[in-house]
Structures are given as C-alpha cells and as structure tokens.
C-alpha positions in Angstrom: -2.8 177.1 2.5 -1.9 180.5 1.3 -0.3 181.8 4.5 2.4 180.5 6.8 6.1 180.9 7.3 7.0 179.1 4.1 4.2 180.5 1.9 5.2 180.5 -1.7 8.3 178.5 -1.1 9.2 175.3 -2.9 10.8 172.5 -0.9 12.5 169.2 -1.7 12.8 166.7 1.1 14.9 163.7 0.6 13.9 160.6 2.5 10.6 162.4 3.0 8.3 159.5 2.9 9.0 158.2 6.5 10.2 159.1 9.9 11.7 162.6 10.3 11.4 163.4 6.6 7.6 162.8 6.7 7.2 164.9 9.8 9.2 167.7 8.1 7.0 167.4 5.0 3.8 167.7 7.0 5.1 170.7 8.9 6.3 172.5 5.7 2.9 171.9 4.0 1.1 173.3 7.0 3.3 176.4 6.7 2.4 177.0 3.1 5.2 175.3 1.1 4.9 173.2 -2.0 6.7 170.0 -1.4 8.5 167.3 -3.4 9.4 164.1 -1.6 12.3 162.1 -2.9 13.2 158.5 -2.1 13.9 155.1 -3.7 10.8 153.1 -2.9 7.8 153.8 -5.2 5.2 152.1 -3.0 6.4 153.9 0.2 6.5 157.2 -1.7 3.0 156.8 -3.1 1.7 156.0 0.4 3.3 159.1 1.8 2.0 161.5 -0.8 -1.4 160.0 -0.5 -1.5 160.5 3.3 -0.2 164.1 2.9 -2.7 164.9 0.2 -5.5 163.5 2.4 -4.5 166.1 5.0 -5.5 168.8 2.5 -2.1 169.6 1.1 -2.3 171.7 -2.1 0.9 170.7 -3.8 2.8 167.5 -2.8 4.7 165.5 -5.4 7.2 162.6 -5.5 10.4 161.7 -7.2 11.4 158.0 -7.0 15.2 157.4 -7.2 18.2 156.3 -5.2 19.9 159.6 -4.7 23.3 158.1 -4.1 23.6 157.3 -7.8 25.5 159.4 -10.3 23.3 162.1 -11.9 20.6 161.7 -9.3 20.9 165.2 -8.0 20.4 166.7 -11.5 17.4 164.6 -12.1 16.0 165.6 -8.7 16.3 169.3 -9.5 14.7 168.7 -12.9 11.8 167.0 -11.1 11.5 169.9 -8.7 11.4 172.4 -11.6 8.7 170.3 -13.4 6.5 169.6 -10.4 7.0 172.8 -8.3 8.4 175.3 -10.8 11.7 175.5 -8.9 13.4 174.9 -5.6 14.0 177.3 -2.7 14.6 174.8 0.1 16.4 171.5 0.2 16.2 169.2 3.3 18.8 166.4 3.1 17.1 163.8 5.3 17.8 160.7 3.3 19.9 158.4 5.4 19.9 155.1 7.2 22.5 152.4 7.0 23.9 149.7 9.3 24.2 150.4 13.0 26.5 147.8 14.5 29.8 147.3 16.2 32.6 148.4 13.9 34.1 144.9 13.8 30.9 143.6 12.4 31.0 145.8 9.4 31.9 144.7 5.9 32.9 146.7 2.9 29.4 146.4 1.6 27.7 147.7 4.8 30.2 150.5 5.0 29.5 151.6 1.5 25.8 151.3 2.0 26.0 153.6 5.1 28.2 156.1 3.3 26.0 156.1 0.2 22.8 156.5 2.1 23.9 159.4 4.2 26.8 161.2 2.6 26.5 160.6 -1.1 22.8 161.4 -1.1 23.6 164.8 0.5 26.5 165.5 -1.8 24.6 164.8 -4.9 21.4 166.7 -4.0 23.2 169.7 -2.6 25.7 170.1 -5.5 22.8 170.0 -7.9 20.7 172.7 -6.2 23.7 175.1 -5.9 23.4 176.6 -9.4 19.7 177.4 -9.3 19.8 178.7 -5.7 22.9 180.9 -6.4 21.2 182.2 -9.6 18.1 183.1 -7.6 20.2 184.7 -4.8 18.2 182.7 -2.2 18.2 179.2 -0.8 18.0 177.2 2.3 19.8 173.9 2.6 19.2 172.0 5.9 20.9 168.7 6.5 19.8 166.1 9.1 22.9 165.2 10.9 23.3 163.2 14.1 24.0 163.9 17.8 26.1 160.7 17.8 28.8 162.6 15.8 29.4 164.5 19.1 28.9 161.9 21.7 30.3 158.8 20.0 27.3 156.5 20.6 27.9 152.8 20.7 27.7 151.1 17.3 27.8 154.3 15.4 31.5 154.7 14.3 30.8 154.1 10.6 27.5 156.0 10.7 29.3 158.9 12.3 31.9 158.9 9.6 29.1 159.5 7.1 27.2 162.0 9.2 30.3 163.8 10.3 31.0 164.4 6.6 27.5 165.8 6.3 28.2 168.2 9.1 31.6 169.3 7.7 30.2 169.7 4.2 27.6 172.2 5.3 30.2 174.3 7.2 32.5 174.4 4.2 29.7 175.5 1.9 28.4 178.1 4.4 31.8 179.7 4.4 32.3 179.6 0.6 28.8 181.0 -0.2 28.2 183.2 2.8 27.4 186.3 0.8 25.2 184.5 -1.8 21.8 184.5 0.0 22.0 180.7 0.3 22.5 179.3 3.8 23.7 175.8 4.8 22.9 174.4 8.3 22.5 171.0 10.0 19.9 169.8 12.5 21.5 167.1 14.7 19.0 165.0 16.6 19.7 162.5 19.3 17.6 159.3 19.4 14.2 160.1 17.8 11.2 158.0 18.5 9.8 157.8 14.9 6.5 156.0 14.2 8.5 153.3 12.5 10.7 152.7 15.6 7.7 152.9 17.9 5.9 150.2 15.8 9.0 148.0 15.9 9.3 148.3 19.7 5.6 147.5 20.1 5.7 144.5 17.8 9.1 143.3 19.1 10.6 143.2 15.6 13.7 145.3 16.2 17.0 143.6 16.6 18.3 143.2 20.2 21.4 145.1 19.3 19.4 148.1 18.1 17.2 148.1 21.2 20.3 148.0 23.4 21.8 151.0 21.6 18.5 153.0 22.0 18.6 152.3 25.7 22.1 153.6 25.9 21.1 156.6 23.8 18.3 157.5 26.2 20.6 157.1 29.2 22.9 159.8 27.7 20.0 162.3 27.5 19.5 164.4 30.7 15.8 164.8 29.8 15.6 160.9 29.9 13.5 160.6 26.8 14.0 160.5 23.0 13.1 163.4 20.8 9.8 163.4 18.9 9.6 163.9 15.2 7.7 167.1 15.7 10.5 168.6 17.8 13.0 167.9 15.1 10.7 169.2 12.4 10.3 172.5 14.3 14.1 173.0 14.2 14.2 172.3 10.5 11.3 174.6 9.8 13.1 177.5 11.6 16.4 177.0 9.6 14.4 176.7 6.4 12.5 180.0 7.0 13.3 183.5 6.1 13.7 184.2 9.8 17.0 182.3 9.8 18.6 184.4 7.1 21.6 185.4 9.3 22.3 181.8 10.4 24.7 179.6 8.3 27.3 177.0 8.9 25.7 176.0 12.2 24.7 172.7 13.8 21.5 172.9 15.8 21.4 170.1 18.3 18.0 168.7 19.2 19.2 166.4 21.9 17.6 166.9 25.3 21.0 168.1 26.6 23.1 165.1 25.8 25.8 167.4 24.7 25.9 171.1 25.6 27.8 174.2 24.6 
C-alpha cells in the first residue's frame, strides 16, 4: 500500500518469521513499510515471507543467518540495502533461549540464551548505526521483557540477557540523542503467540513452561496474557515518525503487572 504511518520506510525485523516478529511484520506491511525479515531457519523464513506476500504485501524479503555470529550485522545491513534500498527501522525481536530454574542451567544453555537475545541485538544495532546516523534518521526498537522488572520464576539467565538489551538502548539513546535516531524498548509480559497457543492445545509444551506461564498470568492484574497484535501496536508507534521525541524508554505492554 502507498499510504500508512510507515509509508516509504524500510524496516528490518529480526526473528520476524514467527511470534511477535511476524505480527510486527504484518502490521508494518499494512502501514506501508517495505520489510526484510531476518532469522536462522530458511524453511521457516520462506514460509513466513510466503504467507505475508499472500496477504498482498508489496515488498517483503528474507535474510537467512544466525545474527549472533561475528559479522552478521554487517551482512544484514548489506541485505537490507540490496533488497530494500536501505534501512530506516530496525526491530530487534530475535530472542528465545532456555527458560528454567537457574540451577538447571549449563554453560551451553547460558551462552545460547545470551547469544539469542543480547548478541543478536548488539550485532544488528551496531551495524545499522552508521547508515542511520549518516541519514540523520532512524528508529531502533528492541523487544525486551517484563520479567526484567518482576523477576519471573525461571527467568534469571533470560533476564540477564534482556536486561542488557534494555540497558543498551538507554545508553545509545543518551549518546545519540541529537542524531535523529531513537532507541527504545517494548517490554511485553507473557504473550500468547500462535506457537504457544498451538503447543497448549496439543499438549506439547513442557510442564515447567506451562507452570511458569500460569505464574506469569497470575502476576497480571488484567488476568490474561498479551496478544501479539497488542505488542505490535506498541512497536509500530515507537517505529513511527510520531515518536520522534521519545528515546531511551521502556514501554511496558504488561496488563499492569508492574506500574509506574
């Protein structure tokens, strides 16, 4: 579409093939942006771009890579330039990891959790800095986590990674406040993604995970999880021109589980 709040903008969404990332991609495309999805699984990426294109999206492309690897950020920016002609918006949604009691973690699971959440964000953000600063415009929106604030069970290692994501955005926002590039974080509480919904219906989710989600809902005064669309709406706002005077902030999408 030619109109919309992101008309003419070029957006890269990491982890954009599933869950929150896919919801953000769909919303961005509906608002006129050209979108590049990035993630490590080629089959999943092809399925996502196919579904988005079937919705009538004009420009949707994919870059297949593990963004935690050295040089991945530079290759991501090169792909955005090739496919979209540049990059105006970066959504750092890539994440995941091992959610379990801290004593259950190993060095391998800790590294995987840090890599998936923090290193992907560091690599992608550092790579987009130069082109955004040169253009005098940019929006970097991270997907953080409400659990950083409320200390949800089984999330200590995950929070170490996501807490770094929160702090990184604040530091960049201060450093580049006068540049035209903003850095913000959307921090959702428990989000009922299509993948989680399917796992619950099919009974394939581990008992520990289901127990943690029950606790997460009990901490939310609204007594329900967030929807993907609710999170995507917050990301859209911070990625738009309307949010030009907002930087270094954490926007909680949490049903009131922490306030103030």
